[in-house]
N, C-alpha and C positions, 0 to 999 in steps of 0.2 A: 604323794610321787606320782608321776607320770605311769598309768597303767601299762604301758608299751617297756617300761623299764623291766617288769615284773617277768624274766627272762626263766628259764626252767632252772640254772644255777643260783638266780636270787631265791626262789620258792624253797631251794633246797636249802640254805642261808635260813631262811626264815623257820622253816621246819628244824633245823636244828637247835636254832633260838629255842624254841617253845621246847622241844623235847630237855635241853639244858636246863632252862626254869625249873620244870617240874621234876626234875632229877634231883636238882639240888633242894627244893622243896620238901620233897618226900625225904631224903635225906636227914635234913634238919627236923622234920617232923619225929621220925624213929629214933634220932639222938637228942633229942630232945627230955629234959629231967621234968618237965610236969605238963601235966594236962593244959595249961595255959601257953605251952608255947607250940603243942600242937594244936589249939585251937587258933595260933598266931599264924603258922604256915598255911593253915585250909583258908583262914582270909585272906592272904595273901597269895595264896595261889585263885581263889575266887575274884579275887578283885584284877590280875591278871587276864584270868580267862575272858573276865566280861569287856576287857579291852581288848581282847582279839576278835570280840563276837560283834560289838558293836560298829556301824557303820561310820558314824560319826567320830571316831577316834581316827579313821584314817580319812576322812574328807575334811575336817576341822582342825585345825591348830590351835585352836583355843581349848577344843575339847579334849584332843591330845595331852595339852598340857594340864587341864584338871586328871588325867586319869593318871598321868604319871605323879604329880603329886599325892593323890591317894595311894599308888602302890609304895612309892616311896615311904609314906607315913606308916602303911601298915608294915614295911620291910624293919622300921626303925623299933617296932612295937617289937617285932619278933627278935631283931637285933637284943632288944635291952632285956629279954626274956630266956636266950640259949645263944652261946657263941656260936654256935653253928649256922647260927642264921649270916655269918659274914660272907660264906660263900657264894650267896645269892648278888652279893655285890656287882660279880663281874658280868651275870646279862644284863644289871640295872646299867652296867657303862655303856652299854651299845645302844640299849632305849635311849639313855640321856642324849647321848649324840647323834643318833635320828632323828630324835623328834624336837629337838630345840636346836636354837641358833648358837653357832659356835659360842658368839660372845656369854651364852648363858651355859653351854652344856659343858666345856670346858671348866669352869668353877664348879658345875654340880658334880663332875666326876671326881675333883677335888676333896668336894667335902664328903662325897659317899667312901671315900678312900681312907679318909680321916675317919669318918665314924667307924669303920671295920675295924679299924686300927685299936682305935678307943675302946669299942666292944668287948676285945679280945683284951685289954689289960683291965677294963673293970670286973669282967667274970674270973680274974686272978689266976692266971693260968702264966707260967713261969715264961719270961721274954726272951726272946731269942731273933734273930737276924731276919728269919722267916716270916715273922709277924709283921716286920716295917716291908721287907722287898715283897711279899707275896702281893699285897692289894695295890702296891705302888707300881710292880712291875705288869700286874693284871692292868690295870689305869692304862698304863702306857702301850701295851698293846692291841687295847679297844681302840685308842684315842689313831695311833698308827692304821690301825685298820681301817677304821669308820671314816677317818680323813682320807686316806689313799682310795676308797671305794670311790668316794667323793668327786675327789678329781677325775678318776675315770670314767665315772657317771656324767660329770661335765664334758669331757673328751668325747664321749660316747654319742650324748645329744648333739654338740655342734657339728660330727659327723654327720650325723640321722638329718638335720637339718642342712648340711651339705650337700646330701644326696636328694632332699627334696629339693633342693633348689634346681639342680642338675637336671632331675627327672621332669620340671617345670619347664625348665630353659628347652631341653628336647621335645619337649609336645611342643611348644611355641615356635621352635626351629621347624620340626614337623609340619606346623601348620602355616607357616611361615613359606617352607618348600611347596606344600598343596597350593596355597594362594599365587605364588611364581608359575607353579605347573599351570593352573589356570589362567593364567594371564598368557604366559607362553601359547596354550593350546586356544583361545580366540585369537591372536596375532596370525597363530597359522591360519585357521580359518577364516580371517580376515584377505588373507592373501590366496587362500582358495578360491574363495568368492569372486575376490576382484580378477582372479587370474582365469576364472571359468566361467562363471556363472554371469560375472558383470561384461565380462571380453562378448561374451556371446550374446546379451541383450545388447549390447552395444554394435556389434553386428549387424543384429536383427533391424536394428534402426537405421542403418547404413543401408541395409538393403531395401528396406521398407521405401526409403528417402527415392533411391535408384528406381523402384517400381511405380510411385507414384511421378516420375519424369517421364515415363516411359508411356502411363495413360491419359489415353484423351479428356481434356478439363470435364465432359460431359458422362464420362463413363459410371456406370452403375456403382464400378468397384470402388471408386476413388474414396467413398466416406468411410467404406471398412477399413481401407486399408490406411486411413489419417486417425479410425480409432485404434487400429492395431498398433502404428507407430507410438501413439499417446502411451497406451497401456505399455509397451515394450520400454519407453522412456522413463512413467514413473515407477516402474517395478525396479528400474536400473537405480532409481536414488533412491527406492526403499533398501536395495540389496547394499550397496554403499555404505548404509549407514545403520545396518542388523547388528553387525556382531558389536559397534560401540556405542547401542543400544542408544543414540542419538533420539532427538525427535523427526518424527515421520515430513515429509515434504511440504506436509498441511501447516506445517508449525513453524517449517525453516523460516518465513520469510514475515511472519507476523505472532500476534498472542493466539491465546485460544479461543477468545471469544470473534476474533475474525476468520479464524478455521471453521468455527460452528456456524458463524454467518454465511462464507461461501458454500459450507455444506446445504444449505437451505436454498441456495440460487439453482434455479432450473439447469438442469443438466447431468450428465452422467456419472458423477463423482460422487453421488448420494447412493447409488446401486453397489458401489463395491464396500464388502463386510471388513476388510483389512487395510483399506487406503484408498485414494483415488485410485480411478480405471473407469476406461469407457463402457463397462459391461451395463446392459441394461434387460430389467425383466419385465413381465406383465403379470401384476397381482391376480390370483386367483385362489380360490380355497379357502377355509377359515382359518384364521392368525391373524399375528399382529407383530408388534414390535419385537416379540421375542424372539420371531423365528424359528415356529415349532409347526407353522399350520403343515397343510399338504404343499407336493412340489409345485415350480414355477418353472416357467419357458421362458429359455432366453430369446430375447427377438433385438431386433433395433426398433429404437425411438426415442426419444429424449425421455427425461426422469418424470416431466411433468406430467407424464400420459401413461402412467402406470395398469390402468385396466380401462377396460371399455365404458369410454364416455366419462370416467372420472378423473380428472386431471388433480393431482396432489398439489397443494399448497401449502408450503411448509415455511412458517415464521419463527425468527431467533428473537429472544429479549434476553437482556442482562438486569440483574437485580442487584441492588446493593453495589457498592464501590468494590470494582475489581482490584485483587491484588497481583502480583507476581506469584506462579506458582511453580515448584518443582516440575522437573521435567517428566517425571513419571507420572504426577500428575496429569501434567496436559494430554499425556500421550492415552493413557487411562480412559480420560473423558471424551476425548474426541473418538476413541476407537468404538466407546462404548454406545456414541450418538451416531457413529457412522453404522455401527451394527443394527440397532434399534430401528434408526430413519431406512436404511436399505430392505429390513425386514417387515416394514408396516407397507412400502412400495410393493413389495412382492407379496404379502398376502392378506392384508389387512383390507381392502379394498376402499381404502380411506379417500376422503376430499379434503382433509385439513391435518396438518400435523403442525405441534408446536415445540420447540425446544426453547428451555427456560435456565440460565445457568446463574446460580443464585449465589452472591458471596455475601456469608454472614461472620458472625463475631469469630468463632470458631470453625466454623466449616465450610465449605463450598458441595454446594448440590448441584446436580445435573436432573430435569425432567424431560422427557419425551414422550408427548401425549398425543393421541390421534382419536378420529371419531370412526375407526373401521369397525369390523365385524364383531370383533373381541372374540374372547374364548373362556374355557372354566379353566382356572391356574389348576384345580385338583385333579384334571383329567390330562395333564399336560405329558407328552411321550417323547421320547427322544426323536430328533430330527435326523432324517434318513440322507439329507443333501448336505452333512457335514459344515454345517454353517457356524455363525460364532456362537448361537444361541443362549439360552438362560445360563445355561453351567459357569461358560467363560467368560460371559459380564460380571457374573459373582463373584467369581475367583479374580478379576483383575482388581473389583472393589475392596475384596476380603484381603488380598496381597499388601494393600496401602493400609490397612487398619477402617475401609470404612463399611458403610453397610448398603443393600442390594435389596430391592423390594419391585414388587409386579403387582397393579393390579389390573383384573379384569373382567369382563363378564360377557355373555354372546350378545351380541347387537347396542353392547354400551360403550365399544371404544377399547383403548389401553392405555396404562398411566405406567412409564416405566421411571424410577427413579433411585440416583445413586449418590449417597453423600459420604465425601469423604474429609476427616479433620484435618484442618490447617496446623503444619506445622510449628513446633515452639519459635522458632526463628522468622515467620512468613513477617512481611510488614503489616501492620492495620491499617 
């Protein structure tokens, strides 16, 4: 029986059954005419107690059947020795109906009632209607009680399962409402970004275009205004795609390999940590592709001149057969490459950098290697610049189930590697 069905009321019924059996066996032993009858009552009580204490009787139908057979055999011996044992038939009815299937319990109850009646006749007592009515009426009451209880138990279990289904449905509904609320909030954020930030950046572009038209062609400020306009344009494109989690502008018109190849071309794009942009920096201080070196000073100039007298030449290569990657993979790999290369420009004082995208059978790997100053990874300190940094790179990789490693030593350059497992449905 399901342990959850052992309600306080059922525990009381079981206790009453134990007390009834004990009381009837004591009565049979007291009124027995011989020592053998007393011994038979004691053996029957011991067998009954053993069944109540053994866990296997409660958990195994076979063990319960064997125990019930032993109890009935000891009761028949008691019944043979003393007519007082017939009263024990009443609790036996309940045990048989409870432990046996209906197709076996009903015949067992009928045989038990017949045995009680025959025992009374055997011991030579005077016959009267009560001899037949008593055992048969007790059997009928037991059958009605147990079968009625089983019907109520099945109904209770049906309602319990129904309540569990309702609770599960309510939990699913709550999850669906939360998901719908999340989507609604994202839509609201998209509208707010479009109506405020995006419109503001669009206005900045228009104002900068107007400023360009008013400046003389040879004005020193013309280059700065053009870079500011491109920065506003790129950030406008990024803002429009932010909430929808689409690919950044670098991936919009080509593959990941094409975006990484453009990243290695001379120009300001490689210096932006979070996407294309016109910023440029001058490398100084000890560091590398991790972005953990000392600060950098912004200033004009192309990316191929990151440090004094040390132009950075970046090269991109593809290894293996390229496969189509999910958008989150492409975004993560591009962002990590942008961050690593930008920090190489800022901190490593390197002359060469290589980006390698490797497609293997079960994974895709991105390596960014430079010949810069290098650093000691064990003495890494948090960046004071708010850059991408190692923790954010590692977080991007781990969020997709990948791994992130960095190898470096002072004077030996730095190698950053990220490996992402290919999705199960990715084409080979």
